[in-house]
N, C-alpha and C positions, 0 to 999 in steps of 0.2 A: 281406416287406420293409416296414419301417416308417419313417415320417418323423417326426423330432422337431423342435420349434421351436428355433431358434437362441437361446441365452441372450443377453439384452441386454448390451452392452458396459459393464462397471462403470465404466470411465474416462469414457465418455460420460455416464452417469447422474450421476457425481460432478461433472462439469463443469457440469451444469445445476441443481445444488442451489441453493436459496435461502438455507437456514440450515445452519450447520455440522452434520455428522453426529453429533458429540459436543459438544453445546452447553456442558456443564459444563467440559470441558477447554478449549474455545475461550474461554469466559469467563475461565477462570483465566489463560490466556496473555495475553489483552488486559489484564486487571487487573494481572498481574505486570509487564508492560511499563510500564504507567502508573505503578505504584508505584515502579518503577526511576527514572522521570523525576523523581518527587517526592524520592526519596532523593538523586539527583544534585544537585538544586537545594538541598536541605537541607545537603548537604556543602559546596556552593559558598557558602552563607550563613555556615556555621560557620568554615570554613577562612579564614586570612588571605589566601590567594592568590585569583586570579580565574580560575575554571575556564572562564569564557566566552571567554577568550583562546585556548582550544583549538578554537574554531570555525573556520569557513572564511575564510581570508584570500585574497581574490580575486587570481588570477594571481601568487601568491607560492609558490615551491616549498616554502618552509618551512611554509606554511599549507595544503598539499594534504592533509595527514593529517587536517585538520579535516573532510573529507568523511566520515570514519568516526565522528567524535565529535559533530558539530554537532546531529544530531537528538536527542541526549541532553541537550543544554544549553539553558537558557532565560534570557532577559534579565529575570529577576524572576518573582515569584509570579503576577502578573497575566497575564503572557505564558503561563505554564504553565496557569493556570486556563482561559484562552481555548482552549487546545488539548486539554484533558482530555476533554470529551464527544465531539468528533469522533474522537479517537484511540481511545477505548473502543468507540464504535459501529461505526466503519468497519473497525477491525481485526477485531472480532468477526465482522461480516458477510463480510469477505474470506476467512474460514476455511471458507467453505461447501464448497470442494473439498478440504478437508483441511488440516492444519497444514503438511504438506510443501509443498503448492502455495502456501500463504500465505507460507512462508519464502522461496520463490523469487520471488514477486511483490514482497515487501518488499525483498529484496536488490536487485532491478532498480530499484525506486523510490529506495531509499536512495542507490545509487551514481550513477544518472543525474541525479537532482535535485541532489545535491551537486556533481557535476562541472559541471553547468550553472551553478550559482552561482559556482563557482571560475573559470569561463571568462568570464562576462559580468557578474558582480556588481560593484557599485561599488567603486572603489579606496579604500584606506585605511579599510576597515570590516571588521568581523567579523560573520559571519552565523551565527546559532544558531537552534534551534527545530525542533520536530517537525511544523510545519505543512506542510513539503514532503511528508512521509509522509502526512499527512492528505489533502492534495490528490491525492496519487497513489492512495491507496486509494479515495477518492471517484470519481476518474475511472475506475479499474478497475471499480468497482461499476456505474458508469453505462453502460459500453460492453460489459461481458462478455456480457450477454444478447444483444446484436446479433451478436457473433462466435460465440456458442454456439447462437444461434437458440432461446433459452429464454424463453418468455413470462413465466414467473414472475420471472426475473431482470430483465426489462424493466420489469415492474410495480414491483418494488422500486426500480429506478432512478428511475422517475417520482416515487415517494414521497420518495426521498432528495433529488431535485432540488427538489421543492416545499418540503421542510423546510429544506434548507441552500442555497437559491438565493443567499442573501446572501453566501455564501463566494466566489461567482464574481467579486465585485468585487475580491477579492484577487489576481486574475490581471492586473489593470490597473496600470500604473505611475502614480506620482504621489502615493502615500500615504507620507509620510515615516516612516522607521523600519521599513517593511514590505518584506520581500524578495519582490517580485513575481516575480523571477527564479526563486527556489526554488519558488514556487507553480506557475509555468508549466511548469518542467522536471519538477516532481513530477507534474503532471497528464499531461504528455506521456509520462512514464515509466509511469504507470498504464495509459494506452492501449496502449503498447508491450507491457507485461506481459500485458494481456488478450489481445492479438493473438498473442503468442508462446505463451502457455499454451493457447489455443484450437487453434492449429496443431499443438501437441504431441499434444493429444487426438485431432485428426482423423487425424494420421499413424498413431497406434496403432490407430484404428478401421479404417484402410484395410487392415490386415493381414488376409488372408482367415481367417475362423473355421474351426474344425475341422468336418469334414463332419458333418451331422446325420442321416445315413441309417444304419440298422442292418439288416443282412441277417438274415433268420430267418423 
C-alpha cells in the first residue's frame, strides 16, 4: 500500500497569482480595451452627434442604459488621457487569475458602479468615463490578497497604494466635474468582487479531493 501526495488545487494556485499566467494575452486584452476607448472618443469627435449623452442620467429611466455605455465614453481627450495608464495597469494585473475571472470581476464593477451613479449621482448631469472601472480594479487588487491570504498579492497592493495613493482623493466629494459617486461605488464593487471570487475558490477547495492511497 502506497501513499501519494495530494496535488495542489489549481483553483487555489490561480487565485494567489500575482501576474497573469499568459502575460501576452493579458496585455493584448488590456491594450485592446484601451484602444476601444480611444476609438469611441475619436468617433465622438468626428460625428456631429454627442455620444456622451449616452452616459448615465441619474434617476431617469431613459438614462438607465447609460450604465452599459458610460465606461466607454469620455468628456474629451484629457479625461481619457487621465484614465489611460490606470486602465492599462490595473486591468492587466487584475487578470492574474485568468481572463475568465477578470471578465467576472469587471462585470461586477461595471454594473455596480454604474447603478450607484444612477441612484445617487447629481441630477441634471450625465456621467461618463472609465474611472469607475479603474477604481474598482484598484480596490480589487488592494484587497484580494487579504481574502486569498496571499503574501505576494498583498505586497503588490502595497506598491500600488504607494504609487496611486493620490487617486484616493477621488473618493471624496467636492471636486467639481468629478463623479465621486462612480469612484466610491467602483471601489466598493471591487471589494465585493474580490470577496465573491475568493469565496468561489474556497467553496471549490472544500470539495474533498480524490483519495491518494493505492493498494498494491
